[in-house]
N, C-alpha and C positions, 0 to 999 in steps of 0.2 A: 025504778026510781026517775023522776023527772029530770030533763036537763038542768033546769035552774038549780035544784036540791043538788045535783052532782056539782054542779059548775062551786056553788057554794063551800060543799064540802072540801074541795081542792082547793080553794083559795084559801077556807081557814087554816089546812092541813099546810100550805105552803107559808103563811103568816108565822104559823108554831114553828114550823121547820126553821124559818130564817132568825126565830128569837131564841132558837136553839133547844126549843123544849122537841127532842126528839120522841119523846115517847108519845105526846098529844097529837104530833103530825103523822107518825105511824097508824095510831088510832082514825084520824080522817081517811088518810089513804087506804087502808083495810075495810074502812067500811065503804069505801067509794067502788072498792072490788068486789065486795060480797055483792053490790047490786048489779055492775057491769064488770065482770071478769076480763075483758079483754079491754079494757081503757090503759092506751099505751102510756099516758100522762102520768096515770096512777102506778102504773109497772114501775115506769121511769123512776117518780120522786122514789118508790118502796124501795125501790134499788138503790139509791145513794145513800137514804139512810142507814141500810145495809155495810154499804162503803166506809161510812165515817163510825161505824160502829166496830172496823176492822173485820165485818164479816165478807171478805171479798167475792167468795163462791157463790154464794145466793145473791149478791151484788151483780156478777157478770151475769147470771141466768135470768133474773129478773130483765134486765135492763136487756138482753138479747130477745126475750120475748116481747119488749115493745118496739124495739125492730122489726121484729118479724112482720108486727101489725101495723108498722109505718115506717119505713126507712129513710124517709127523706127528711128527716128531722135531725140537724149537726149536732144536737147538744144529745143526743140518745148516743149515737157513735162516740164523740169526745169522753164522755163517762164512761162506755163499755171498755177504750183506751186507758182510760185510768186504772178501771176494775181487772183487768187483765195484766196491768203493767206489776200491780200489786201481787199476784197470783205469778210474776215471774212468768209469765207467757209473754214475751218479749215480742218475737215476731207478729204473732197477733194483733199485740196493741199497738204495733205501728201501722198494721192495716186498717184496724179502726182509727186510727186518726188520719190517715191518707183518706178514708172514706167520708171522713167529715171534713177535709181539706177540698174534698170532689164536690162536695154540699154546698160548701162555705170558704173559697180559695182565700179570704183575708181574716179567716177565724184564726185571732192571736193566740190563742190559749192553745189551740189543737196545733199549731205551727212548733210550739215554744214545748209540748209536752212530745212532740215527736222526736224535736231534740233530744228530750231527756232520755226516751228509748234507744235513741240511735249512739248515744254516750254510753249507755247499759250496752248495748252490743259493742263496743269498742269502736265503734266508727266516729270518732271525733272530730273528723273535718268535715263528715258529713252532719254531724251534730251542729258545729261551730253553721255550717249554711242556714240550717233550720232557724238557729236563733235568729242569725243576721236578718232572715225573711220579716221572722215577728217584727223585729226591731224598726224595721223599713217601713212595716204597716204601722206600729205604733210607737215612735222612738220613746215615749215618757213611759214604756214597760219598765217597770224597775226589776221586777222577777226577770224579764228577757234579757237584762245585761247582768245580773246574779249568774243565771244560767251560763249564759256567753261566758263568763270567766271560769267556769268550770271545765268549758270546753277548751279553752287557752291554755289552762293548765295540761291536761290529756295531752295536749299537742308540745308542750316543754316551753310553753310561751308566758313565764308566770308575771313578766312586768306588765304587759296586757293585761293581764288577768286580774291584776291589780288594780289597774286603772278602770276596768270594766266594776271591779266592787266599789269603787268610789263614787263613779257613774251611780248606780244603784243606789246607793247609799243617800245622795244626794236629791234625788227623787223621793226615796223614802226611807230616813232615818232609822226606822225601827224593823228592819228586813235583817231579821237574826241571819238569815241563809247567806246574805252578802257578806256580815260580819266573820262567819264562819270560813267563805272562800277567802276573804282578805286574809285571813290570819294564815290560812294553809300559803298562799302567794307569797306572803313576807317570809315566811319558812323558807321557802324555795329559793328566795331571793336572799338568803343569808341573813335577813333583819329578826332576829328570832324576838327580840324586846317588842319590836312593833308587833310583831305577831301575838304576843302575849298581851299587848294592850287591845287588838282585836278581839280576842277572845273574850277578855273582859268585859268591854260592851257590849257583847253578846248575852254575857251571864248576866247583865246588868237588866236586860230583857228578857231572859228564860233561865233562871238561875235554876229551875230543876233539870235542867239538859245535862244526862250522863257523859252525852257524846261531846258537849262544850267542857266540860270538866276533865274529859279525858285529852282532848286537842290541847287544852291550856296546859295540862300536865308533862306531855310532849314535850311541848316547846319551853316550858320549865327546866325540864330533863336538858334538852340541848342546851341550857345556859348554864349547866351545872348546878342549880339550885334545885339537888336533888331533895331535900327535905321538903320543900314546897309540892315538887312534882309528885312527892308520893302521896303527900294529904291530899292533890287533886285528883288523885287514882281512887285514894279509900273514898273520897267523896263519890266520885262515880258508880265505883261500887254499890255505897250505901242506897243512891237513887236506883242503879238497875243492878241487882246480884249477879245476872246472867250476861255481864256484858265483856263478852271475848276480849274486847281489844285493849281494855281497861288494864285486864291481868297481863296481857301481854305486853302493854307498852309499862307498867307497874316493874316486870322482868327485867327491861331493858333498862329502866332507872336502877334497880337493884343492881346490877350489872356493874354499872357504873361506876359505884363506891365500894366493889366487890363482895359484896354480899350473894357470891354466886349460887352457893345450895337453894337460898330462897329465891332467887331468880327460876330457878330450875322448877320449884314449885309453882310457883306464878305462870311459868309459861306451859306449864302441865295443867294446871286449872282452865287456861284459857282453851287449849286442845280439848279438853273434858267437855267446854260448851259447843265449841268449835274445831270439830275434828281435820278439817280443810283450810284453817287458817297460816297461810307458809307463811307468815313474818314469825310465829308462834314455834311453829317447827325449827324455822332455821337458827333464830335466835337461840332456841333452846340446845340446839346443835353446836352454836359456838360455844356455849356454857359448857356443857359437856366434853366439848375437845380441849378447851381450855385446862379444863380438870384432867384429863387424862382418860378420862372415858371414851376410845376412838370407836368402839365397837359400836355402841349408841349413838355416838357423835354425828359418824361418818351418814349415817342413815336419814339423821335430823337434816343435815348440811345437803341433800338431794334437793329440798325444797327450794334453794337458792331461784331456781329456775321460774319460781312460780309467786315469786313476790314482785308486787308491780316497782318498777324502777330499778330492777336488779341491775346496779352498774356492771356487770359483766356482759350485760347486754341480752337478746334472745339466744337459746340455745343454736349451733349452727348442723348444718350436715345432717337436717333430721328425718332425710329423704332415704339414710342409710340406716340398719336396725342397729341398736345401743349395743356392745358389747358387755357382757357379764360375766367375763373371765374366764371361758371356756378355752380350751386348745385351738388350734388354727388347724382348719381343714387342708389339707395339701396344697401349698402355693397360694394360700390366703394374704389377702394385705388390711392391715388394720389402719383406720387414719385416727392419729390422736393430733386434738386440736389444743391450742392454749386457749384461756380464758383470762379474764383479771389483768393483772399488773405482770409487768416485766420479771419482778421479785419470784410472784408464783410459778412460773415458768420454768425460771433457773430452779427453784425447790422442787418442782415434781417432774422435771427432766429425768431425777436418777428412776424413776420405774421403769426406763427402756428396754436394761438389762433384762428384768424380769419378763416383761410382753415377750421379749425375744425369744425367751429361755422354754416360754409356752410354744413357740413355733411358729410366730407371726411375724411375717417382714411387715416394718412399719413405716408409714411416711408420718412424719411428724410436722403438723402447721404452727409455725409461730409467729409472734409480731415482727414485721419487716423490721432487721437491725441485730435482732437476735443470732439470727442464721449464722454468721461469721461465729460469735463468740462459741456456738455450742458446735459448732463444726468438728469437733474430736467425739462427737456422740455418732456419727456417722459412719456408717459401714455397709457390709452387703445385705446387711438386712433393715439396715437405718438408714432414710432419708430424709433430709430437713429442710423445707422449703417456708418461705414468708408467707403470710398469709396474704391469700388471692391470687396469689401465682398459680399459673397451670402447673397441675398434677404432670409428675414425671410420665411422659410416654410409654403407654401398654400397660400402666399402672392403674387397677382400678378396685380400689378398696371395697370388700365386702362388708365391714363395719365401722365402726366410728365411737368414740370415745374421748369426753373432754377430760381435760390432763387432770384436773380436782378432784373427779371423780374414780382418779385409780385407787386412792386409798381405801374405798369401800369395795370395790372388783376385787380388790387384793386381798382384802380382809386383814390390813394394816393394824397392828397396836402397838405400842409402845415399845414393846422388844422385838418389832420384826422389821421398824424403820429400815429401809436400805440405806446405803451408804451415798454421801453425795454423788450428784452428776461429775463425772471425773474429766473437769474441764481443764483447758491448759492453755496460756498466753502463748503467742509467737515467742520464742527464746530469744533470737536476735532483736527484735523491738524491746525485749523487756532491758536487756543489756544496755542500747542504748537510751533507754529512757533512764535506767539507773546510774549511768554516766554523769547524767545531766542534773541528777539530785545529789545534795550534800554528802561527801564521802566520809564523814562522820557523825557521830552520835546516830539518835533514833530518827529515822524517818517516818512520819506517821501520818498517814491520810485521812481525812476528816470529811464528814457531811454533817450537816447539821439543817438541814429543811428536808421534808419531803414534797410531794404534791398537794397542794395548797388546797386543792378541791377534794383530797380525801376528808371523811367523813370526821376522823378524830387526829387532825393534823393538827387542832389548835393544842391537843395535848401531848403531840409525841415530837412534835419539832421544837428546837430550842434556837434562840438569837446566836450567834456566830462569836458574840461579846465574851458567853460563856466559856469558850475556849481560853481565854487570855491567858489565865493562871498556866495552864500547858507549857503556853507559849515560853512563859518566863522562866520555864526549868531550863537549865544549862544541858546541853545536849540535845535537847528538842527541837526537832525542825517539824512545822506543820505543812501540810502541801493538801492545797484543796482540791476534793475531787467531785464538788458542786455540781451540780450542772441544774439551769433555768433558774427557776427562782428560787430566791436566797443569795445568788450571785453579786446582786446590788449592796450588800453588807461588806463586800471586799474590800470596798472603797475606805473603810474604816477600818481595817483589818490590815496594816503594813506585815504583820508577823505572820500572816500567812501564807506560802508561796503557791505559785501556778507551777502546775504540772508541765507548762509547755502550751505552745500554740495549737500544736494538734489533738488537742485533750478535749476542749470546747467543740469542736467542730466532726470529732471522729466519732465512728461509730461503736458498738460495745465490746467490738474487740480491742480498741485502742484503749480503753475503759479497764479493759482488763487485763492488760499488758502494762498499765499506769500501777494497777493495782496490786501486780503481781513485783513490780519492784520497789514495792517499800516494806518496812520493816513490820506494820501494824498498821491496820485501819481502826479508827474510830467514827463509828456512824449513831444516828438513828436510826429507827426502823423504816428502811429502804431497801429498793433491789439491791443496792450497793453491800449490804450486808450478805445476801444471799450468792453474790459474785464470787466477794472473798471467801466465803465460806467453801464452795464448789472449786474454788481454785487452791484451799487449802492454807490460804493467808492467814495468819493472825487475826480476830476482827472482835471486837468491842461494842458491842451494839447496848445503847443508852434506851431502857424504855419507859413508858407511864406508869403510874401505879397500877391500870388497868390495863396490862397489855393486848395484843393481840392473841387468837387463842393459840398460833403456833409456838408461842412460847411459853406457855403453861405457867406453872406458878411456883413458887417455894425453892427455886433452883437456880443456882446464876452460869449453869453449862446446859447446853442445849441437845437433845438427842438426835437433831437434823443435822447440826456438823459440829463434828469434834473440834474444831478450830476458834470455835466462838464459844466469847464470856460475856456473860449479860449482867448489865448496873441496871439495878431496877430502883423507882421510886419509892422509898418506905410510906408514903404518903402521896396524895393527891397532890402534883404542884410543888413537889418538892425538890428542885433540879439539884437545891445545893446541895446536899447529901449524895447526890449523885456525884457531881462533880469533883466532891470531896472523896470520896473515893476514887474516884478515875483518878484525882493526883496521886493518892496513896498510891495505885497502883503502877503507873507510870514512875514514879521512883523506883519502886520495886523490881521494875524491867529494869531502869537504868542501873541499878545497883547491879543486878546480876549479869547484865551486860559487861560492867567493867570489871569484874568478876573475872567471868568467861574470857576478856580481852585479858588479863593479867594471868591468866593460867597459859593462855596461848602463847603470850612472850616466855613465858618460865620454860614453855616444852620447846620453843625455839631455841632458845639459850642451850638448853640441853643437849639437843642436837647439833646443834654448832660443836659442842663441848666435844660429843660423841665421836665427832668428824673430823677432830683435832686429833683426837687421841688416836685414831687408826689411819691417822695419815701415813706416808713415809717418811 
């Protein structure tokens, strides 16, 4: 074939290609290759057609042939990188983009795509540099600003990510990916309605996107608009029946309305499609645990470490082998380490005696401040140290285990939960604090707010004003055990007393002594519940309709703490019923205490009469 005819064929093919007529374009390229099999442009263009059809393996092979014939064309290397990234051959894709930039240092698309691969590899800081380099070359590159937002999100900078999305949308208002990233950033910032608005805007441009309906559903679920969220997930699944994320998010929404068995079914459907979907494993584990299915629940719960953004952080001490429950070789030490919150550490410290009984010496690493209150658990075989403190001299652990993995390792079921950690407050400190408190009536410590950053705090915390009816009961004295957020409400609540100046600035041992000085603790779901339960102090816990897994369902007691009583919302948001039940229970307690005091007085009079009878 003469050069002019070949040129005409390729020109015609590219025109059809740009018009979206892939079939006619492919015919032209193949005709050119039939006449000239080693024509690099024809090979490259045919490779692009395969890439556009999702045939990434043949695409990469054709483009590699073109590069073998002519390795000096930047576009060949850049498009090879695209095909290799689609094949999940990320390191090879990175090399292809870097080859592009070696030939054309200001190739904006290659620089941006290089950032995409670096982000795929978890190298977010390097990805951000790549995107910013691309934007220095071309500041009006909308996709570059949108991609930059994704790197900023990965680096935990959602406010800057949102600003980058806004810039991208100013440059190109129809850029769907920028709306998606903006929605994600808004959710991270707690601006959930704004996130829904961003997803809605994206859906106006791309109404058949299963991913968008799924993301919108997740935002609606976070707003408590469960029915709308479930509709969004159903729409996503009608568009893409194999969307594992939609099944997983659907399960999460079902859990929010107490439809636990349906949620487990949804999570299992997600895992049938994607067995490695960590969030589905973890959420199914939580659902199984709240149902009391500990054996299967603990297995799924182990996937927490693989969940992106897991609040417990990364697994620590991974240079040591993970303990699997075996007995100790002679003289060996096991490192147990705290994860998640203070309450979790208090709850799971109960497993120390079981571990020691297997022959291990134990070093327990806890959050700073807890080592004092946990000191009664120390002994010849147990040392307790704050996190990041130097290990005791001469101690070299041979294995490690996170605290919340102990129930799995030790095969805990509902019937084999060990008793709470035997904590003890300083008796002298308890006597001092008790002397400062009212000497008559019922002394009740209260906590009304948890950590506002907790994902479920909007459902579990209550305003302090809810306790006003209790404070009005004759003989009731409310003492604040609140620390940090929530204390600002005390200015409007003169009926609540302070435990004293040492409480706010004191460590957890001071908190323990204060709790032990009280007759009763009433708290929302916070670490104070675990502290009181471990001290054996009567504690009443106020729970939302959908509680944390550890409180199970349909019971007012807890297998974790004998001194604990649960007051549950009958319906989401119904705190009125909870506080009515609570008030009635306090009245019953007051009546029982009065009866007990009357009995004591009768016994005292009887004793006095007896002494008088036998006197001289």
